[in-house]
C-alpha positions in Angstrom: -21.6 -4.4 -34.3 -23.5 -2.9 -31.3 -22.8 -6.0 -29.2 -19.1 -5.7 -30.0 -19.0 -1.9 -29.3 -20.9 -2.6 -26.0 -18.3 -5.3 -25.1 -15.3 -3.0 -25.8 -16.9 -0.1 -23.9 -17.8 -2.2 -20.9 -14.1 -3.5 -20.6 -12.7 0.0 -21.2 -15.0 1.2 -18.3 -13.8 -1.6 -16.2 -10.1 -0.8 -16.7 -10.7 2.9 -15.9 -12.5 1.9 -12.7 -9.8 -0.6 -11.7 -7.0 2.1 -12.4 -9.1 4.6 -10.4 -9.5 2.2 -7.5 -5.7 1.4 -7.4 -4.7 5.0 -7.6 -7.0 5.8 -4.6 -5.5 3.0 -2.7 -1.9 4.2 -3.5 -2.9 7.8 -2.4 -4.3 6.4 0.8 -1.2 4.3 1.4 1.1 7.4 1.0 -1.1 9.6 3.1 -1.2 7.1 6.1 2.4 5.8 5.5 4.0 9.3 6.3 1.7 9.9 9.3 2.8 8.6 12.8 2.5 6.3 14.4 4.7 4.1 12.1 4.0 0.4 12.0 7.7 -0.7 12.3 6.8 -4.1 14.0 4.4 -5.0 11.3 7.0 -3.9 8.6 9.6 -6.2 10.1 7.2 -9.1 10.1 6.4 -8.5 6.4 10.1 -8.3 5.6 10.5 -11.7 7.2 7.6 -13.2 5.3 8.4 -11.5 1.9 12.1 -11.5 2.1 13.5 -14.2 4.2 11.0 -16.9 3.4 11.3 -16.1 -0.4 15.1 -16.7 -0.4 14.8 -20.5 -1.1 12.8 -20.3 -4.1 14.8 -17.3 -5.5 18.1 -19.0 -4.9 17.1 -22.2 -6.6 15.8 -20.3 -9.6 18.7 -18.1 -9.8 21.4 -20.9 -9.6 19.7 -22.8 -12.4 19.0 -19.8 -14.5 22.7 -19.0 -14.6 23.6 -22.5 -15.4 20.9 -22.7 -18.3 22.4 -19.4 -19.6 25.9 -20.7 -19.5 24.9 -24.0 -21.3 22.9 -22.1 -24.0 25.6 -19.5 -24.8 28.6 -22.0 -24.4 27.9 -23.7 -27.8 27.5 -20.3 -29.6 30.6 -18.7 -28.2 32.7 -21.9 -28.8 32.0 -21.6 -32.6 33.7 -18.2 -32.6 36.5 -19.1 -30.2 35.2 -16.9 -27.4 34.1 -19.3 -24.9 36.3 -17.5 -22.3 33.8 -14.6 -22.4 30.9 -16.7 -21.3 31.0 -14.8 -18.0 30.2 -11.5 -19.7 27.2 -12.9 -21.3 25.7 -14.6 -18.3 26.5 -11.6 -15.9 25.1 -9.0 -18.3 21.8 -11.0 -19.1 21.2 -11.6 -15.4 22.1 -8.1 -14.0 20.2 -6.1 -16.7 17.3 -8.2 -17.3 16.7 -11.8 -16.4 17.7 -11.4 -12.7 15.2 -8.7 -11.8 12.4 -10.0 -14.1 12.7 -13.6 -12.9 12.9 -12.5 -9.2 9.8 -10.2 -9.5 7.8 -12.7 -11.2 8.5 -15.5 -8.7 8.3 -13.2 -5.7 5.1 -11.7 -7.2 3.5 -15.2 -7.7 4.2 -16.2 -4.0 3.8 -12.8 -2.1 1.2 -11.3 -4.4 -1.1 -14.3 -4.1 -0.4 -14.5 -0.3 -1.2 -10.8 0.3 -4.5 -11.2 -1.7 -5.4 -14.3 0.1 -4.7 -12.8 3.5 -6.6 -9.5 3.0 -9.3 -11.1 0.9 -10.0 -13.7 3.6 -10.3 -10.8 6.2 -12.6 -9.0 3.8 -15.1 -11.7 3.3 -15.1 -12.6 7.0 -15.7 -8.8 7.8 -12.4 -8.6 9.8 -11.5 -5.3 8.0 -14.9 -3.9 9.1 -14.0 -5.0 12.6 -10.7 -3.0 12.2 -12.6 0.1 11.3 -15.0 -0.4 14.1 -12.0 -0.7 16.7 -10.9 2.9 15.4 -7.8 1.6 13.3 -7.4 2.3 9.7 -7.1 -0.9 7.7 -4.9 0.7 4.9 -2.4 1.8 7.6 -2.5 -1.6 9.4 -2.5 -3.9 6.4 -1.5 -2.2 3.2 1.4 0.2 4.3 3.4 -2.6 6.0 3.2 -4.9 3.0 3.9 -2.0 0.5 7.1 -0.8 2.4 8.4 -4.3 2.9 8.0 -5.4 -0.7 9.6 -2.3 -2.1 12.6 -2.7 0.3 13.1 -6.3 0.0 12.8 -7.1 -3.8 15.9 -5.2 -4.7 17.9 -7.1 -2.1 16.5 -10.5 -3.4 17.5 -9.4 -6.8 21.1 -8.8 -5.8 21.3 -12.2 -4.2 19.8 -13.8 -7.4 22.4 -12.0 -9.6 25.2 -13.3 -7.5 23.9 -16.8 -7.4 23.1 -16.8 -11.1 26.7 -15.7 -11.8 28.1 -18.4 -9.7 25.8 -21.0 -11.4 27.3 -19.9 -14.7 30.8 -20.2 -13.2 30.0 -23.9 -12.4 29.0 -24.7 -15.9 32.0 -22.8 -17.3 34.3 -24.8 -15.2 32.8 -28.1 -15.8 31.8 -27.9 -19.4 34.3 -25.4 -21.0 37.3 -25.7 -18.5 37.3 -21.9 -18.2 39.6 -20.4 -15.5 37.6 -19.1 -12.6 39.9 -16.0 -12.4 39.4 -15.2 -16.0 35.7 -15.7 -15.6 35.5 -13.1 -12.9 38.1 -10.7 -14.3 36.0 -10.5 -17.7 33.0 -9.8 -15.7 34.5 -7.0 -13.6 35.9 -5.3 -16.8 32.7 -5.5 -18.7 29.9 -4.7 -16.2 29.5 -1.1 -15.2 27.7 0.6 -12.3 24.9 1.6 -14.7 24.3 -2.1 -15.6 23.7 -3.0 -12.0 21.8 0.2 -11.2 19.4 -0.2 -14.2 18.6 -3.8 -13.1 18.1 -3.1 -9.3 16.4 0.1 -10.0 13.6 -1.7 -11.9 12.8 -3.9 -8.9 11.6 -0.8 -6.8 8.9 -0.5 -9.2 8.2 -4.2 -9.5 7.9 -4.3 -5.8 5.5 -1.5 -5.7 3.4 -3.2 -8.5 3.3 -6.6 -6.5 2.2 -5.1 -3.3 -0.4 -2.6 -4.7 -2.1 -5.2 -6.9 -2.0 -7.8 -4.2 -3.5 -5.4 -1.6 -6.2 -4.0 -3.9 -7.3 -7.3 -5.0 -7.6 -8.4 -1.4 -9.6 -5.3 -0.5 -12.2 -5.7 -3.4 -12.6 -9.4 -2.9 -16.2 -10.6 -2.6 -18.0 -14.0 -2.9 -16.6 -16.0 0.1 -13.9 -18.4 -0.3 -14.5 -18.8 -4.0 -14.1 -15.1 -4.4 -10.7 -15.3 -2.5 -9.6 -18.1 -5.0 -10.6 -15.9 -8.1 -8.9 -12.8 -6.6 -5.6 -14.8 -5.9 -5.6 -16.2 -9.4 -6.2 -12.8 -11.0 -3.5 -11.2 -8.9 -0.8 -13.8 -10.1 -1.8 -13.2 -13.6 -2.0 -9.5 -13.5 1.2 -9.1 -11.6 3.2 -11.2 -14.2 1.7 -9.1 -17.0 2.4 -5.8 -15.4 5.9 -6.8 -14.5 6.6 -7.6 -18.2 4.9 -4.5 -19.5 6.5 -2.1 -17.1 9.9 -3.8 -17.7 9.8 -2.7 -21.2 9.0 1.0 -20.4 11.5 1.0 -17.5 14.2 -0.4 -19.8 13.5 2.4 -22.4 13.6 5.0 -19.5 16.9 3.8 -18.1 18.3 3.7 -21.7 17.7 7.4 -21.9 19.7 8.2 -18.9 
């Protein structure tokens, strides 16, 4: 029993230490982020890396997700003679839940691991210490641009994913169910409200924040050379995925209240 109690206490202590470290990093990022000079050039570079270079994987996943949703719902709706409303099911599922979550997980896996690998490699090779020696602040130079870019880009990627997913559902609806494209889009426009879109896109600001903060923090605390970079990168991917799903539940409950 003492061993179990010690094990639980040690992990609780580790969780609080981790949360405290992340909170301190966030406070630093906010403090240095609002103070000039602003790193606009670095932010643009991060937007290109995080946003533009993530489009391919996001587009492919979104299209096939919409197609799979249409296939799965087609058989059920056909039983009830409601196959014409397949667009509503696909669009609502994508806009409110699947689009934001899938996009965040895929971008989190790609971008979060990349951020951790980049900063972690700089940490173990003492480049971050060199930045401090030169009189620059590593949080302002490394963390703030990545945080700002991720928070700005992820909602845009989600909107693109939603649109492509709906088009993927349209393709299956036409080929498999012979649904009229005009009727497909008209039912979507009649059924989806601004609140549906806002709740889905609104989550992604928080998801982007989670991805960037975890990726940067894991890079900052990396130790153990190249093996340590690998461990931190793996931990980032796992933790980002878990935190996105956990936060999605609470954010969904929050948006339902409003």
